[in-house]
C-alpha positions in Angstrom: 123.4 112.7 110.8 122.1 110.1 108.5 121.0 108.0 111.4 119.4 111.0 113.2 117.1 111.8 110.2 116.0 108.0 110.3 114.5 108.6 113.6 112.2 111.2 112.4 110.7 109.4 109.2 107.3 108.2 109.3 106.7 104.6 110.6 103.7 104.5 108.5 103.7 102.8 105.1 101.3 104.9 102.7 100.3 104.6 99.0 98.1 107.0 97.1 94.4 106.5 96.3 95.4 106.2 92.4 98.3 103.6 93.1 95.9 101.6 95.7 93.3 101.4 93.0 95.8 100.0 90.6 97.2 97.3 93.1 93.1 96.4 93.6 93.3 95.4 90.2 96.1 93.3 90.6 94.8 91.4 93.5 95.4 93.4 96.7 92.6 93.6 99.2 91.0 96.6 100.3 90.0 96.6 104.1 88.1 99.6 105.5 88.4 100.1 109.3 85.7 102.4 109.9 82.7 101.4 112.0 80.1 99.9 110.0 77.5 102.5 110.0 80.1 104.7 108.7 81.0 101.8 106.0 77.6 101.4 104.8 77.1 105.0 104.0 79.9 104.7 101.4 82.9 102.7 100.9 85.4 101.6 98.3 83.6 99.1 95.9 84.8 95.6 97.2 86.3 96.6 100.8 86.2 94.4 103.4 84.9 96.0 106.8 87.0 95.1 109.7 86.6 98.0 112.2 89.6 99.1 114.0 88.1 97.9 117.5 88.1 94.4 115.7 91.3 94.0 114.4 91.9 91.2 116.8 89.6 89.1 114.5 91.9 89.7 111.4 92.8 86.2 111.2 89.4 85.0 110.7 88.9 87.3 107.9 92.1 88.4 106.1 94.8 86.4 104.0 98.5 87.2 105.3 99.7 86.1 101.7 97.9 89.0 100.2 98.5 92.7 100.2 96.2 94.6 102.3 95.2 98.3 101.5 93.8 99.9 104.7 91.6 102.7 104.5 89.2 104.9 106.4 87.7 108.2 106.1 90.6 110.3 106.0 93.8 108.0 106.7 94.7 108.5 110.2 92.8 105.4 111.8 93.9 103.3 108.9 97.4 104.5 109.4 97.3 103.1 113.0 95.6 100.0 111.8 97.8 99.2 108.9 100.9 99.6 111.6 99.0 97.2 114.0 98.3 94.4 111.2 102.0 94.8 110.0 102.9 93.8 113.4 100.6 90.7 113.2 102.4 89.7 109.9 100.2 91.1 107.2 101.5 92.8 104.2 99.7 96.2 104.8 99.7 99.8 103.8 97.6 102.8 104.4 95.8 104.5 101.4 96.7 108.1 102.3 93.7 110.6 102.6 91.2 107.6 102.9 87.9 107.4 101.2 87.9 111.3 100.7 90.9 110.9 98.5 89.5 108.0 96.8 86.2 109.6 96.0 87.8 112.9 95.1 89.4 110.7 92.0 86.1 109.7 91.1 87.3 106.0 91.8 84.4 103.3 92.3 82.4 103.7 95.6 79.7 101.4 97.0 76.9 101.7 99.4 
């Protein structure tokens, strides 16, 4: 039965907004996968913008040696993006709840 239950586990690796904030202070990189117009309205302070449709450019922007914290507005696009980045060899995790969760904790945002 243990093997069967493994089939139903989420394939996304998630991290809470608070844990992501701690990891940022430890050198991880925040990657916002929303479109530029969404990003410029408000994003995590210091986040790099790499829209989900442009993940093929990751090698030009991101370092495979660093942990990537992938974020969007609510967490579903970023979960898919994190999975794609992991398949490309990056250490990527999804920030559960996205910028909505981030800002609800009063964590630093920029425009």
